[in-house]
VEXTIGU-767406 format. One line per 2 residues: their letters; for each residue x, y, z of N, C-alpha, C. Coordinates in Angstrom, 2 decimals, decimal comma, padded with zeros to 5 digits. Each point is the difference from the previous one (the first is absolute). Layout:
! VEXTIGU-767406
A) X:Y:Z:X:Y:Z:X:Y:Z ~ ...
END
This chain:
! VEXTIGU-767406
XX) 000,96:001,49:011,19:-001,45:-001,55:-000,48:000,39:-001,48:000,55 ~ -000,88:000,10:000,13:-000,28:-001,62:001,36:000,95:-001,59:-001,71
XX) -000,35:-000,79:001,13:001,39:-001,29:-000,78:-001,66:-000,53:-000,69 ~ -001,13:000,37:000,42:-001,37:-000,72:-000,38:-000,33:-000,25:-001,10
XX) 000,16:001,47:-000,01:-000,52:001,42:-001,48:001,29:-000,94:-001,22 ~ 001,18:-000,12:000,19:001,33:-000,29:-000,65:-000,22:-001,28:-000,47
XX) -000,51:-000,41:000,74:000,01:-001,88:000,15:-001,54:000,41:-001,31 ~ -001,34:000,62:-000,10:-000,58:-000,90:-000,48:000,11:000,92:-001,07
XX) 000,90:001,30:-000,66:000,49:000,34:-001,03:000,75:-000,71:-000,39 ~ 000,36:-000,63:-000,06:001,15:-001,44:-000,54:-000,79:-000,82:000,20
XX) -001,42:-000,73:000,06:-001,11:-000,96:-000,33:-000,24:000,37:-001,17 ~ -000,34:001,54:000,15:-000,90:000,79:-001,31:001,29:-000,36:-001,41
XX) 001,11:000,45:000,25:001,03:000,27:-001,38:000,80:-001,01:-000,20 ~ 000,80:-000,66:001,59:000,64:-000,60:-000,39:001,23:000,93:001,00
XX) 001,32:-001,23:000,70:000,66:000,07:000,73:000,94:001,24:-000,45 ~ 000,24:-000,02:-001,66:000,99:000,28:-000,90:-000,74:001,39:-000,51
XX) -000,68:000,61:000,47:-001,27:000,71:-000,06:000,06:001,23:000,44 ~ 001,00:-000,56:001,65:-000,35:001,07:001,17:001,03:000,45:000,65
XX) 000,17:000,92:000,25:001,40:000,57:000,17:-000,10:001,03:001,48 ~ 000,65:-000,90:001,07:-000,75:001,50:001,30:001,55:-000,16:000,85
XX) 001,00:-000,86:-000,60:001,40:000,71:000,33:000,14:001,66:-000,17 ~ 000,87:000,54:001,26:000,39:001,55:-000,17:000,85:000,05:-001,12
XX) 000,92:-001,01:-000,35:000,96:000,74:-000,79:-000,87:-000,69:-002,12 ~ -000,82:-000,62:000,37:-000,59:-001,12:-001,34:-000,94:001,64:-000,36
XX) -001,05:000,82:001,30:-000,99:001,21:-000,67:000,63:000,73:-000,01 ~ 001,68:000,66:-000,03:000,44:000,96:000,22:-000,08:000,70:-001,32
XX) 000,19:-000,91:-001,27:-000,43:000,35:-001,29:-001,01:000,90:-000,16 ~ -001,18:-000,28:000,37:-000,90:-000,08:-000,41:-000,54:001,35:001,17
XX) 000,56:000,92:000,50:000,31:001,12:001,22:-000,52:001,05:-001,27 ~ 000,01:-000,26:-001,14:-000,93:001,70:-000,84:000,59:-000,62:-001,61
XX) -001,38:001,36:-000,72:000,61:-000,77:-002,06:001,08:001,60:000,26 ~ -000,71:000,42:-001,36:000,57:001,43:-000,51:-000,16:000,90:000,80
XX) -000,74:000,46:001,07:-000,24:000,62:001,09:000,99:-000,21:000,43 ~ 001,79:-000,07:000,43:000,80:-000,57:001,17:-001,03:001,37:001,48
XX) 000,23:000,93:-000,34:000,27:000,75:001,21:-001,76:-000,45:001,12 ~ -000,69:-000,55:000,00:-001,16:-000,83:000,43:000,36:-001,52:000,68
XX) 000,82:000,16:000,14:000,68:-001,88:000,51:-000,58:-000,23:000,76 ~ -000,31:-001,72:000,52:-001,17:-000,29:001,32:000,51:-001,89:-000,60
XX) 000,65:-000,25:001,17:000,13:-001,92:-000,40:-001,16:-000,10:000,20 ~ -000,91:-000,51:-000,67:-000,78:-001,49:000,19:000,54:-000,67:000,70
XX) -001,58:-000,32:001,14:000,36:-001,39:000,74:000,05:-001,34:-000,74 ~ -000,32:-000,60:-001,39:-000,53:-000,82:-000,98:000,33:000,19:-001,14
XX) 000,68:000,10:-001,22:-000,67:-000,67:-001,21:-000,58:-000,99:-000,32 ~ -001,24:000,38:-001,04:-000,57:-001,64:-000,48:-000,46:000,22:-001,03
XX) 000,81:-001,00:-000,96:-000,10:000,10:-001,38:-000,89:-001,05:-000,65 ~ -001,00:000,16:-000,26:-001,23:-000,92:-000,04:000,49:-000,42:-001,66
XX) -000,51:-000,80:-000,61:000,41:000,04:-001,87:-001,47:-000,67:-000,09 ~ -001,58:-000,14:000,30:-000,60:000,26:-000,75:-001,93:001,80:000,51
XX) -000,43:-000,49:-000,75:-001,44:001,29:000,43:-000,21:-000,47:001,31 ~ -000,05:-001,46:000,22:-000,87:-001,06:000,83:000,47:-000,04:001,75
XX) 001,34:000,09:-000,69:000,64:000,68:001,57:000,45:001,04:000,25 ~ -000,16:001,13:-000,79:000,10:001,32:000,32:-000,94:000,11:000,43
XX) -001,34:-000,31:-000,21:-001,68:000,23:000,68:000,43:-000,88:001,52 ~ 000,01:-001,05:000,17:000,69:-000,86:001,55:000,81:001,17:000,41
XX) 000,92:000,43:-000,50:000,91:000,54:001,21:-000,54:001,53:000,67 ~ -000,56:000,69:-001,66:-001,15:000,99:000,52:-000,99:-000,11:000,94
XX) -000,40:-000,67:-000,21:-001,31:-000,73:001,36:000,89:-000,05:001,22 ~ 000,66:-001,06:000,39:000,88:-000,03:000,81:-000,09:001,03:000,71
XX) 000,87:000,79:-000,49:001,09:001,64:-000,10:-001,11:000,68:001,28 ~ -001,38:000,22:-001,12:-001,13:000,39:000,70:-000,48:-000,52:000,87
XX) -000,87:-000,53:000,06:-000,07:-001,33:001,29:001,17:000,50:001,26 ~ 000,90:-000,26:000,39:001,52:000,27:001,14:-000,07:001,22:-000,33
XX) -000,69:001,66:-000,97:000,04:000,98:000,14:001,60:000,24:000,16 ~ 000,45:-000,13:-000,52:001,62:-000,22:-000,89:000,12:000,97:-001,39
XX) 000,47:000,90:000,40:000,14:001,37:-001,42:000,60:-001,26:-001,01 ~ -000,40:000,36:-001,35:001,01:-000,22:-001,40:000,26:000,53:-001,17
XX) 001,44:000,87:000,01:000,18:000,73:-000,95:000,53:-000,90:-000,62 ~ -000,64:000,21:-001,82:000,49:-000,86:-001,02:001,70:000,73:-000,54
XX) 000,39:-000,54:-001,14:000,87:-000,47:-000,22:000,01:-000,25:-001,53 ~ 000,20:000,47:-001,15:000,35:-000,77:-000,85:-001,36:000,13:-000,73
X) 000,34:-000,63:-001,98:-000,59:000,10:-000,98:-001,57:-001,07:-000,08
END
């Protein structure tokens, strides 16, 4: 994932809600299916529906896969 995309994600949701350091994203490599581990390039924690929409649009434009997790 390039730095400009990470910067754009930070602009959308705030710097404190985007993690791209390998040690920070390690926690998010799997959920209850521990045999399906894959370390993400970045983790984004939006706090509103508008932020979710903007992140999805950005990833779609950049052709970046966007697996979702959480409720």
